[in-house]
N, C-alpha and C positions, 0 to 999 in steps of 0.2 A: 504494500500500500504506500502510495506517495501522496503527500498533501502539499499543495502549492498555494501559499498565502501571498496575496498581492493587494495593491490599492492604497498602501500607505503613502505618506508624503507630508509636506509642510502646509499648514493651514492656519489662518488667524482664528483667534478665539471667537466663538459664535458661528463658525463655519461648519461645513459638513464634509464627511468622507464616507466612501463605501468600500469596505474591505471584502475581498473574495477569497474563498478557500476551495480550490478545485481538487477533487479526489480522483485518483486513478489507481488501477491495479485490481480493483474489485468493486462490487456493488454492495450497498448497505441496506439492511432492512430495518431492524429495530435499534440500530446503533444511534448513539448521540454524537453530534458534532458540536464541540465547544470552542469558545474563544476565551483565551486568557491573555493577560498583559503583564509586563514587567517593566517597571520604571527603574532607573539607575539607583542602586542602593536599597531597593525594596524587594519584597518577596513577590513571586508571581501570584496574580490575583485573578479570580474567576470573573468573567465579564458576562457571558451569555452562552446558552446552549439550545439546541433544537433536536428533537427526536426525528430521525430520518423518516420513519414510517408514518406515525400519526401526526407529526408536525407540532407536537407540544413544545412550547418555548419556556425558557427559564432565564432569569436575569439576576445579576448581582446588583447590589445596592447602587453602585456607581453608574449603572447603565439604565436603571429603571426610569422611564419617562423620556429618555433621550435617544437610546439606541434601539434598533429593531433587527432581530435576526430572522432570516428567511432562507428558503432552500429552493433550488431548481432541480427537480429530479432528473429531468432530461439531460441536464448539463453536469450532473453529479457535483454540484457546486452549492456552497452555503455562503450567504452574504451577511455582512454586518453593516447596517446603515447607521452611521453615527452623526447625530445632529446636535446643534448647540454645544459644540466642543469647547472644553475648558483647558486651560494650561495644564491642569493636573491630569488630563487624559494622555499627556505625553508619555509614550512607552513603546516598547516593542510588543506587537500583538501576535499571538500564536494561535493557530487553530489545531485542533486535535480530534481524534475519533476514538470512541470506546463503546463497549457494550454493557457497561454497568448501569444499574438503576440510579446510581449516584452521578450527578452531573457537575457538581461544583468543586470537585477535588481533583487535583492533578493526577493522583494515583488511579483514578477511574479510567484514564485514557491510555490507550495502547500505542497510538501512532500520533506523531507530532509533525507539523510543518516547520519551516525554517524561520518563520517570523517576518513581520513587515513593520518598519519603523513609522510611527505616527508622531509628529511634532506639532504642537499647538503653540503658536506665539501670541503674546499679549498685545 
């Protein structure tokens, strides 16, 4: 399984970005695809997740009300739409795939992408 995260970049506070996580190598049924982020000097933090099959979504506190996770089954791709970005959203964002019932812990995920940098300027 390979995960390719993309879509990061530099944006001003209040702006938007859409991250993509393209999966290849296999298809997923009940797996969850999650987004995590890690800022310099901080631990990796859960952002959002989506169940590939039913489409159930989950959000960390930092993402609620501003970020939206979605999937495109035909493209085997999960998206993270990030709106009203804040300086504190600056981090490397990683996508991951796992088949655990738990979605907000790194240990629940088996495959990880390489990360994409998001930088929000003031």
